[in-house]
MARTIBA-782491 format. One record per residue: residue in three letters; x, y, z of N, C-alpha, C in turn. Coordinates in steps of 0.1 Angstrom, whole numbers, padded with zeros to 4 digits, always signed. Each point is the difference from the previous one (the first is absolute). Layout:
<marfis>
ALAXYZXYZXYZ
...
</marfis>
This chain:
<marfis>
MET+0051-0086-0080-0004+0004+0013+0001-0011+0010
LYS+0004+0002+0012+0002-0010+0010-0014-0005+0004
HIS+0000-0013+0004-0012-0006+0005+0001-0003+0015
PHE-0012+0000+0006+0000-0002+0015-0011-0010+0002
GLU+0004-0012+0006-0010-0010+0003-0007+0002+0014
LEU-0013+0000+0000-0008+0003+0012-0010-0011+0001
SER-0001-0006+0012-0010-0011+0003-0012+0006+0007
GLY-0012-0004-0003-0012+0005+0006-0010-0011+0003
THR-0009+0003+0009-0011-0009+0004-0013+0006-0004
VAL-0008-0007-0008-0013+0005-0005-0009+0001+0012
ARG-0008+0011+0000-0009+0003+0011-0014+0004-0006
GLU-0010-0001+0009-0013+0004-0004-0002+0015+0004
ALA-0010+0007-0006-0003+0014+0004-0005-0001+0014
GLY+0005+0010+0008-0004+0000+0014-0003+0014+0005
ASN-0005+0000+0012-0004+0013+0006+0013+0006+0007
LYS-0002+0011+0007+0012+0006+0007+0006-0009+0010
ALA-0008-0007+0007+0006-0009+0011+0009-0011-0006
VAL-0004-0005-0012+0008-0011-0006+0013+0006-0005
ILE-0001+0012-0006+0012+0007-0005+0010+0003+0011
LYS-0006+0005+0012+0008+0004+0011+0007-0013+0006
ALA-0007-0011+0000+0006-0013+0005+0012-0004-0009
PHE-0001+0002-0013+0011-0003-0010+0012+0009+0004
ARG-0002+0013+0003+0011+0009+0003+0007-0004+0013
LYS-0008-0004+0010+0006-0005+0013+0009-0012-0002
GLU-0003-0008-0010+0008-0012-0003+0012+0003-0008
GLY+0003+0013-0004+0011+0004-0008-0002-0002-0015
LEU-0013+0000-0004-0004-0002-0014-0005+0013-0005
VAL+0002+0003-0013-0005+0012-0007-0010-0005-0010
PRO-0013+0006+0001-0010-0003-0010+0004+0006-0013
CYS-0002-0008-0011+0003+0005-0013-0011-0003-0010
ASN+0001+0007-0012-0010-0002-0010+0007+0000-0014
LEU-0003-0009-0008+0006-0001-0014-0011+0002-0010
TYR+0002+0009-0009-0010+0002-0011+0007+0004-0013
GLY-0008+0001-0010+0005+0004-0013-0002-0010-0011
LEU+0003+0003-0013+0000-0009-0011-0014-0007-0002
GLY-0011+0007+0004-0013-0006-0001-0003-0012+0009
MET+0009-0002+0010-0002-0012+0009-0008+0004+0012
GLU-0006-0009+0007-0007+0002+0012+0010+0003+0011
ASN-0004+0009+0009+0009+0004+0011+0004-0012+0009
VAL+0012-0001+0004+0005-0011+0009+0004+0007+0013
LEU-0006-0005+0011+0003+0005+0013+0010-0010+0007
PHE+0010+0005+0006+0010-0008+0006+0008+0007+0011
THR+0008-0007+0008+0008+0007+0010+0015-0005-0002
VAL+0009+0009+0003+0014-0003+0000+0006+0003+0014
SER+0011-0006+0003+0007+0003+0012+0006+0014-0001
ASP-0001+0007+0011+0006+0014+0001+0015+0000-0002
LYS+0007-0011+0005+0014-0001-0002+0004-0002-0015
ASP-0008-0008-0007+0003-0003-0014-0002+0013-0008
LEU-0011+0007+0004-0003+0012-0008+0010+0011+0002
LYS+0007+0001+0011+0010+0010+0003+0011+0000-0010
GLY+0004-0012-0005+0010-0002-0010-0003+0006-0013
LEU-0013+0002-0003-0005+0006-0012-0002+0015+0001
ILE-0005+0004+0011-0004+0015+0001+0011+0008+0007
CYS+0009-0005+0007+0011+0008+0007+0013+0000-0009
THR-0002+0004-0012+0011+0001-0009-0003+0010-0011
PRO+0010+0007-0005-0003+0009-0011-0002-0007-0014
ALA+0004-0013-0001-0001-0007-0012-0015-0003-0004
SER-0003-0002-0012-0013-0004-0005+0001-0015-0004
TYR-0011-0007+0002+0000-0015-0003-0013-0004-0008
ILE+0002-0010-0008-0012-0008-0004-0002-0011+0010
VAL-0012+0000+0006-0002-0010+0011-0006-0013-0006
ASP+0007-0011+0004-0005-0013-0004-0007-0005+0013
LEU-0014+0001-0001-0008-0003+0011-0004-0015+0000
VAL+0003-0007+0010-0004-0015+0001-0010-0001+0012
LEU-0012-0004-0004-0010-0002+0010-0001-0014+0005
ASP-0006-0002+0012+0000-0014+0006-0010-0009-0008
ASN-0008+0006-0009-0010-0009-0007+0007-0005-0013
GLY+0013+0003-0002+0008-0005-0011+0001+0009-0012
LYS-0007+0011+0000+0000+0010-0011+0012+0009+0001
LYS+0005+0004-0011+0011+0010-0001-0004+0012-0009
TYR+0004+0012+0004-0003+0012-0007+0013+0008-0001
SER+0001+0008-0011+0010+0010-0002-0008+0013+0003
CYS+0006+0009+0009-0007+0012+0003+0010+0011+0005
ILE-0005+0012+0002+0009+0011+0005-0008+0006+0012
LEU+0008+0007+0008-0006+0007+0011-0008+0012-0006
HIS-0013+0001+0004-0008+0011-0005-0002+0011+0010
GLU-0004-0004+0013-0003+0009+0010+0003-0006+0014
LEU+0006+0008+0008+0003-0004+0014-0007+0010+0010
GLN-0005-0006+0011-0006+0008+0010+0007-0002+0013
PHE+0005+0010+0007+0008-0001+0012-0008+0006+0012
HIS+0003-0005+0012-0006+0006+0012+0006+0013+0002
PRO-0008+0010+0003+0005+0014+0002+0010+0002+0011
VAL+0000-0008+0010+0009+0002+0012+0011-0011+0000
LYS-0005-0012+0000+0010-0012+0001+0008-0002-0013
ASP-0005+0005-0011+0007-0001-0013+0002-0015-0005
ASN-0009-0009+0005+0000-0013-0006-0010-0001-0011
CYS+0002-0009-0009-0009-0002-0012-0013-0006+0004
LEU-0011+0007-0004-0014-0005+0004-0006-0008-0012
HIS+0003+0004-0012-0007-0006-0011+0008+0002-0013
VAL+0000-0010-0009+0008+0001-0013-0009-0004-0011
ASP+0000+0008-0011-0007-0003-0012+0011-0004-0010
PHE-0002-0011-0007+0009-0005-0011-0008+0001-0013
LEU+0007+0003-0010-0006+0001-0014+0006-0011-0008
ALA-0008-0009-0005+0004-0011-0009+0005+0005-0013
VAL+0011-0006-0005+0006+0004-0013+0003-0012-0008
ASN+0002+0002-0013+0005-0010-0009+0011+0005-0009
GLU+0006-0009-0007+0012+0004-0008-0004+0008-0013
GLU-0012-0001-0005-0004+0007-0012-0004+0015+0002
LYS-0007+0003+0011-0005+0013+0003+0011+0009+0006
PRO+0001+0013-0004+0009+0009+0007-0003+0002+0015
ILE+0010+0002+0008-0002+0002+0014+0005+0014+0004
THR-0007+0007+0008+0005+0013+0005+0005-0002+0014
ILE+0012+0003+0003+0007-0003+0012+0011+0011+0003
ASN+0002+0003+0013+0011+0008+0004+0013-0007-0001
VAL+0010+0005-0007+0013-0006-0001+0011+0010+0006
PRO+0008-0006+0009+0011+0009+0006+0010+0005-0010
LEU+0006+0012+0004+0009+0006-0009+0014-0002+0006
SER+0010+0000-0009+0014+0000+0004+0007+0010-0009
PHE+0010+0007+0006+0007+0011-0007+0014-0004-0003
THR+0005+0003-0012+0014-0002-0003+0006+0013-0005
GLY+0013+0001+0000+0008+0011-0005+0002+0010+0011
HIS+0009+0010-0002+0004+0010+0009-0004+0013-0007
PRO-0011+0007+0005-0005+0012-0007+0010+0011-0001
VAL+0000+0007-0011+0009+0011-0003-0002+0011+0011
GLY-0013+0002+0003-0003+0011+0010+0006-0003+0014
VAL+0001-0013+0004+0006-0004+0012+0015+0003+0000
GLN+0006-0002-0012+0015+0003-0001+0002+0015+0001
LYS-0010+0008-0003+0001+0015+0001-0003+0005+0014
GLY-0004-0009+0009-0003+0004+0014-0015-0001+0003
GLY-0008-0005-0009-0015-0001+0003-0003-0013+0008
LYS-0012-0001+0004-0004-0011+0008-0011-0008-0007
PHE+0003-0013-0002-0009-0009-0007-0012-0004+0010
VAL-0012+0002-0005-0012-0003+0008-0009-0010-0007
VAL-0004-0010+0006-0009-0010-0006-0014+0003+0005
ASN-0009+0003-0009-0014+0003+0004-0010-0011-0001
ALA+0003-0010-0008-0008-0012-0002+0008-0013+0001
ARG-0005-0009+0008+0007-0013+0002-0005-0011-0010
SER-0012+0003-0005-0006-0010-0010-0009+0008-0009
LEU-0003-0007-0012-0009+0005-0010-0010-0010-0003
LYS-0012+0004-0003-0011-0009-0005+0002-0003-0014
VAL+0001-0012-0004+0002-0004-0014-0010-0011-0004
LYS-0001-0001-0014-0010-0010-0005+0008-0008-0011
ALA-0001-0013+0002+0006-0010-0010-0005-0014+0003
VAL+0002-0008-0010-0004-0014+0002+0010-0006+0010
MET-0004-0011+0007+0008-0006+0011+0015-0003-0005
ALA+0002-0005-0012+0013-0004-0004+0009+0012-0002
ASN-0005+0012-0002+0008+0012-0002+0003+0008+0012
LEU-0007-0003+0012+0002+0008+0012+0014-0002+0006
PRO+0007+0011+0002+0013-0001+0006+0000-0001+0015
ASP+0011-0004+0007+0001+0001+0014+0001+0014+0005
GLU+0007+0008-0008+0001+0014+0003+0003+0008-0013
LEU-0003+0013+0000+0003+0009-0012+0013+0007+0003
THR+0010-0001-0009+0012+0007+0002+0000+0013-0008
ILE+0004+0011+0007+0000+0013-0006+0014+0006+0001
ASP+0006+0004-0011+0013+0006-0001-0001+0015+0003
THR+0008+0005+0010-0001+0014+0004+0013+0007-0003
THR+0008-0005-0009+0013+0006-0003-0001+0014-0005
ASP-0010+0003-0009-0001+0013-0007-0008+0010+0009
LEU-0004-0003+0012-0009+0009+0008+0009+0011+0006
ASP-0004+0012-0004+0007+0012+0005-0007+0007+0012
ILE+0006+0010+0005-0006+0008+0012-0013+0006-0005
GLU-0010-0001+0009-0014+0005-0002-0007-0007-0012
LYS+0005-0012-0004-0007-0008-0011-0006-0011+0007
ARG-0010-0006-0007-0008-0012+0006-0003-0010-0011
ILE-0003-0012+0005-0005-0010-0009-0015-0003+0005
VAL-0009+0001-0009-0014-0002+0003-0004-0013-0007
ALA-0011-0006+0004-0005-0013-0005-0002+0001-0015
GLY-0005+0012-0005-0002+0001-0015+0013+0000-0008
ASP+0011+0002+0006+0013-0001-0007+0005-0015-0002
LEU-0006-0009+0007+0005-0014+0000-0007-0008-0010
ALA+0007-0009-0006-0005-0010-0010+0007-0013+0002
PHE-0007-0011+0001+0006-0013+0002-0006-0009-0011
GLU+0008-0010-0004-0005-0009-0010-0011-0010+0005
ASN-0011+0000-0008-0011-0009+0004-0007+0003+0013
ILE+0002+0012+0005-0006+0005+0013-0006+0014-0002
GLU-0012+0002+0004-0006+0013+0000+0000+0006+0014
VAL+0005+0012+0001+0000+0007+0013-0014+0006+0002
VAL-0007-0004+0011-0013+0004+0002-0001+0012+0010
SER+0010+0001+0008+0001+0011+0010-0002+0013-0008
SER-0005+0011+0007-0002+0013-0006+0013+0005-0006
LYS-0001+0005-0012+0012+0005-0008+0007+0011+0008
ASN-0007+0007+0009+0007+0010+0008+0006-0004+0013
THR+0000-0013+0003+0006-0006+0012+0015+0002+0000
ILE+0005+0008+0009+0015+0002+0001+0006-0012+0006
VAL+0010-0006-0008+0007-0012+0005+0012+0004+0008
CYS+0008+0009-0006+0012+0004+0008+0004+0014-0006
THR+0008+0007+0008+0005+0013-0004+0014+0003+0007
VAL+0007+0010-0005+0012+0004+0007-0002+0014+0004
LYS+0000+0003+0013-0003+0013+0006+0013+0007+0002
ALA-0001+0013-0001+0012+0009+0002+0002+0001+0015
THR+0012-0001+0005+0004+0002+0014+0005+0014+0001
ARG+0002+0005+0012+0006+0013+0002+0014+0001-0006
GLN+0008-0011+0002+0013+0000-0005+0000+0001-0016
ALA-0009-0007-0006-0001+0000-0015-0004+0014-0005
LYS-0009+0007+0008-0005+0013-0004+0012+0010+0001
GLN+0008-0001+0011+0011+0009+0002+0011-0002-0010
ALA+0002-0013-0004+0010-0003-0010-0003+0006-0013
GLY-0014+0000-0003-0004+0005-0013-0001+0016-0001
ALA+0000+0006+0012-0001+0015+0000+0013+0007-0002
</marfis>
């Protein structure tokens, strides 16, 4: 899995006025927790954070704080302003190489479905799936072969199996399907 380096500045717990002042300076308050460690409060630049959150890719974050400490973590939760749509707060979850990580991984599709060749329309219902694996086994993306997909057939998360990776998303999650079009229905009649 790809890594993303992010620099942060350690901060003290503060009231609303302190947090508001950080946001006016273009900083986003963050929290790092997990692995039995004490919570670490810090801020990151809004511009640096956009490179991490404004992409469909998933990353292992290499967090470097101004006190000299480094952490491996993943994005856990994001809070956005309801109107301005800027990031208000980020929670990071510390991870290590031995324990399995649960993370959303983007999907990519290969092959030309049989149903599309018959006049159907290929529809993607899920852009990513939640998977669980140790850090070394996490892929940048999950590749799904759609060649055998016929009209009115679908691929669900329960149909997928990957080496050294457990799919955690609901087994009934529809990943993709080929829908019948009017032309395909008329051709079959």
